[in-house]
N, C-alpha and C positions, 0 to 999 in steps of 0.2 A: 675509627671506624671501619668495618670489613667489607668485602666485597658485598654486593647489594643481592638480594633475596632475587633469582632469576627469572620468578613469575611478574606478571603482569601488578601494578600498583592495586596496593585492597586493604579493606580493614576487617576487622570481625572475623580474621582467621581464628584457625586452631595452631596448636604447637604443644608438643611434645620430646621428651628425651627418654633414649634410650642410649646406655653405653656413653660412649663420647659422641654420640650423634644427637643436631637436635633437626624436628623435624616438624617441617610447617608448613598448612595446605587450608584450601575450602577459605570462607570469605568471599566479600562482594567488590570487584573490582573498580577501576575506574573509570568504565563503561555502564555502569551498574549491570553486572552481570553477576550471575552467582555461578563462583570456578569449586573446582571437585579435583584441582590437581595440588600435588606435594611433590615440595622436595625437599631433601636431606642436607645439612649443614654437619660438614665434619670438621669437629673442634682443634682435632690436631694440627689439619695442614691447609684448613683453616675453606676448604672449597665446596660448591656448592653443586650437587648432582641430584638431575629429576627419579622419583620413584614413582611405583604405580599410584593411578589417580585412584582416587575414589570410585568404585563400581555405582555407587547413587547418583541422582540427581547433585546438582550444585547446591551448596548451603552454606548458610553464615550461621553465627550464636551456636558453632556448636560446641561442647565440652569436652576435650581431650584427656583419655587421664592413661596414665603407664602404670602396671603391675608385673611383676613378674617377669619381664620382658619382652610383653606383648602391650600395645597401644590401643585404645579402644575411644572410638572417635562417635560420643554420643548426641543424640538428640539433633536440634538446631532448628534452622529457617529453610524452607524450600519453597518453590516456584508458588506451592500449594499452602504456606501455613507451617505450625508448629509440625517436627516430627518425631515421631517413637521408635527411630531406626537407631537400632548400634552396631560398628562394624569392630571389626580386631583386625587391628593390623598385625602381621608377622616379619619379624625385619629380615631373617633368615632366608627364606621365600622368596618376601617383596609381593606379598600380598595381603586381599583381604578375604574376610569372611563374616557374612550377616551373620549376627547373633539373639539371642532372646530381643523381642522388642521393649521397652518401657512399659511399664504399666501403666501411664502419663504420657503425651506425647508432653515435649518442653522446648522452648529456645529459649537461649540466655541464662543458662541455668550457670550453679556454682558447685563445687565440692573435688573430690580427690581421690586417691587410695587408704584404706586402712588397713591391717592385717589381712592384706589380698582380697578384700572386698571395695567393690565402686559404691561412693555415694553421691547421688546427682538429689541438690537442693535448691527449690523456687524453681525460678523462670517463668516463661508465657507459655499457658496453657493454649490447646486445641483451639478454644474460645475466646480468645486473645485476653483474660485474665490472667495474673499472676499468682501461681503455683504455691500451696501450701506444702505438694506433697515434699517424703525428705525418701527418694527410692533408694535402695541397695540393689548392689546387685552380687552372685558369688559367680565367679568365670568357674567355677570347676563343676559344679552342681548346675550352671546355667537356669538357674532362677534368681528371680527380683519379688524382693519383701521390699514395705511399706515398715517404716521405722517413726520415732517421734519429730512431728514435725517443729519447725524453728517458731519461735516464740513474735520473729515479724517476716514476712514473705516480701522478698524484691527478687528482681531481673536486673540483668547485669550489674550484679557483684563480686566483688573479686574475692577469690578462694586458695587456701595454703594448709596444709597438713604438716602439723609439728608434736611430736610425741604421741598420745595415745587421741587427739583429737583433731577434730576439720574446723575449721576456724572460714566463718563467712564477714566481708567486712563491705559497706559500705554497698551499694545498689543504686538501684527506683522504685518505688512505690509504682500503684498501678496508675495514678496521675503524675508519674515522670514527676516527683519530687525524689531529689536526694536525700542520699540519707547516713550518717556518719556511725551506725552502729557496727558494734564487732563481736559476733556470735561465736560461742565453741560448739562443738558437740563431743562429748568426751563418750569413748566408745564404752570403755569400761561402766562405768552408770547408765550407759543408753538415756542422757538429759544432755539438753543445752543450759548453757549459761551465759551471762552476758561479763565480755570484760570491757578494758578501756575503750573509748571511743575512739576513731579517727579523728585527727585534728582540725576535719572540717569535711562536710557531705561532699559525697563524690562516686559516681558508678561509671563505667565503661570503663572504668582504668585496667590495671592489668599485676598480678601478686606473687611471689613464690617466696616458697621457706627458702633460707641461708642460714650457715652457720649461726649458729644461735639466736633465734628470731627468725621475723620474714622482713621480705621488702615492698611497699607500692608504689607504683608508678604514673604519673599521669590520671587521665580520669577526665572526666564534667562535669562540673555545677549544671543543675537545671536553669539558673537564671530566674525569669527573661531578663537580660539575652544572654542564652548557653554560653559556657564558657569552657574554653576547653585547657585543662591545664597542663603545667611542665615540675609539680612539684612529685619530689623522693622524701617517704616516712619509713623509718625503720620501727619494725614491733621489738623489743626486748622483752621476752615472755619474762624472766624472770623480776623484774620490775611493773611487767603489766602497764608498760607506757610505751608512746610513740615519739620518735625524734627525726625533728626534719634534717635533711642531707641536699647536699648543694645540688639544683634544679637540672631537670635532664637535658643533656647536651641538644640533644636533637628539636629541640623546642618542644611548644605544647601538643598533647599527644593524647589521643581515645584511641578503642578499640584496636589496639596493637597486640603485641605475644610478647611476654619474658620468660624465657626460663632458666632454669640454674643449671653450669657442670660443672665439677671440680674446682667451688670457689668460685665461678665468674657469671658473670648474669649477661646472657644474649637477649639484644631486645631488637624490634623493631616493625615494620611496615605500620597501619592504622593509618589515621586522619587529623586534622587539625580543625573539622568542620570546614575547609574549605577545597581540602586538596588531601587524596590519598597518596601513600609513599610505600617505596620496595628496599628505603635504607636497611641497612645492620648494623648494629652496635655494640660492642663489649662494653658494658658499666664497671669502673672499678670504683663499688661501691664499699665505704669501710663501714661493715655489721659488725666489728667487735673491739675490744681495746686492744690499743696498740697494734692496729692491722698490720699485718706481713710479720712481726714478729712473737704473735701471740700464740703459743706452742703451747697446750698446757698437758702436764706429764698424770693428770687425774681426772675424775667426774670433780665437776666445777658448779654453783659456786660452794664452798663449807667452810661455813654450814649454811643452810640453806631453812628458807620456811616453808617453800614450794616444790620448787623447781629447779632439777640437777640435769648439767648439760656434760653431753659424754661425750668427745670428740670421736669422728668417725678415722682417724688418725691413731686413737689408739686402740679401737674394736674394729676388727676384723669383721665382716656383715654375717659372715656362715656362724658367727659365735652368739648365743644366750646371754640374758642379763637376769640375775637375782636377784632378790631382795632380802636381806636378812636379819633379823631382829638381836638384837641381845641374847638371845635366848638360843641362839639360832636356828631359827625356823622361818623357813621361806614366808615371806608375808608379800612380795611383787614377781611378778615374770616380766619381761621385754626381749622384743628382739633385740637384736645388736644394729639391727637400721634405725630402731627410735631414739633419736638421739637427744630427743628432751623430754626427760623420766617427770610425772608427775606424782610427789608427793602429797598431796592434799588427803585430805582426813585422815591420815594415820598420828599415833601420837609422840610428842617431841620424845627424842632420845638420841642414842647412837644407835646406826645401820650400819650393816656390811652391803656393798654394792658387791658382787662376784660376779665376775667374767670365765665363762665359760670355755674349755677349747682344747686341747692337745692339754696345756698346762691352765690350773683352775687360779687366777689373779684375782685377792680381794682389796677393796678401797674403802676408806672409814669415809663414814658420811655421818654430818651433825645434822638432824631436824629439830628445827627452832618452832617454836608454838606461834 
């Protein structure tokens, strides 16, 4: 366990990562007050420091998304209900700017960054109804647009980004029935698909992408009675399957925050439905075969039927990746920040993954049926 979060105990806070720093703020405190304070945790020296508070009203159930070195705090619940506010945090100047509002106010939405745009999915709207909106924000243009709605609308779902997709797992229905669904929005096809369900129904837990997959921690089952859980599940995108890991050492927890920095998970705050917390943990979660010694020298697995992983240690973030067919024609292109590449729909055969930089490197891939 690490030094406690310095703010008052709370649940339903938000968190984001910029560089080596984790930022945690907002949420409902132990006195049932909505908060607007923010704190930065430096993962190098393991210290906390306050940063500029959110200029708006205190809130909970906000969605925090980082892209291109800025963080965006989106929607949430204030004293008057769901809000459409969007605030951008600049870590260099330590200040917040208000951005263009959402097309529809939401609290407890899911989503994440994809290709420099912010995806906001579902949540509860200003009328108290579960929203089916899928809103996309372009920070450069400062505009919101609507995209395909998910096949199932939930609030308090867990979300992560992997490859070209935004994943939404679990969540609760209008009647607070927990779900085990796993949906993926493909940015290339602009469509939703259904993947392997969670091992159990869950909402108000936490999820984040990790090396070769994703991890889901804690959350609630609707009951009755309401149950807060301590399970930890890992998603393997190669096999489209979930695996159970050792339980959360902090005990049952919902409405906490979970982020990944440098291959380590950081987790804290939240509630067990009896009390709120401000503890702070680093989780040694095994996410790959041979944890600690697995150092791939190229894309893997080869051969593959669908997904291929490109280690961040193999490709600097300023590189581009291109996929060449057997005739040398480019048939796919990604940025190096997209570490899980989806070859679905491509014919079986031999391909070359080309890494573009000062020196061009090529790796042989084999796509199976």
